[in-house]
N, C-alpha and C positions, 0 to 999 in steps of 0.2 A: 416613502423610504422603506426598504426591505426590513422585515423583522429578523431577529437573530437566528431563528430556526430556518428561515428562507435562505439567509446568507450561508449558514452552515451546510444546508443541503446543496446549494450551488457549488460551494467549495469542495464538498465531498465528491460530487459528480466530476468536477474538474480534476481532482486528484486521481480518481478512479481511472479516468480516460488517460491521463498522462502516465501513471504508473503502468498501465496496460501497454503503453507504447514503449516504455523504457525496459521492461523486464526482458523482452527478446534480445536486447542489446548486451545483456550480461553473458559472460563467457564461462560460466561455471558449469561443469558437466553434471552437477547435482540438480540443476534446474532443467526440467523437461522442456521440450520444444513448445508444447502447448500448456500455458498456464493461464487460468482464468482468474481475473480479479473480480470477485463477486460483490464486495461491499467495502466501503471505507467509512469508519466512524471517528469523528473528531470529538475531543473532549471540549468542555465549556470554553476554555480560553484558547483553543486551536493550537495548543503547544504539543499535543500528541495525537497521532492518527493510528488507529488499529486497522489493519488491512486484511480482509478475509480472502484467501487464495485457495484454488483447488486445481487438481489435475487428475488424469487417469492414473491409476497405480494403487499399490497397496500402502498400508500404513507406514512402512519403512521409507517408501519413496516420498510420501508426504512429509515425514519428519526431516529427511535429508533436504528436501526443497525448502521447507520452512527455515532450517538452519542456514542454508546458503543465502536466502533472501534477507534474513536478519543480519548476516555478515555484510551484505551489500547495501544495507540501509543508508550508510553514510554517503556512498556514491549516489544513490537514488535521491537523497535529500539535497545534495549539491545540485543535481540536475533540475530538480523541482524548484530550487531557489532561483535558478537562472530564469525560469519561465514565470515565476510567481510575481504577483504585484503586492504581496503581503510583506510586512516587515520581518516576520519570522516564519520559517518553514517548519511545519510540525515534525517532531521526532517520529519515525515510522517503526511500527512493530508488526510483523507478519504472523498470521494465525491460519490454521487449517480447520479449526472447529468454531462454528458460529457461536457457540455458548461462550467462548472467550471474549466476544465483542461486547457482551452485556456489562 
């Protein structure tokens, strides 16, 4: 049987891949064409996921992108729920600074 940390890592990789596929579908002009999902961190009970994203651009562009992604988190959660085999889909929060994931 897989340990909890192995299960967490597997689910984080799955979320990273799926979120990376979903972001280009968003039609918000504040979200650049190229957005990289660098890391996903789940909390202990898998109820929240912090998503580290980056793109080329200045700090203002990053802030606008982060704001737009956080506003779209409900849509992204619904899409993830349709794909997921878990009982609950984690609440997503998007970050542009790796220190915020700790």
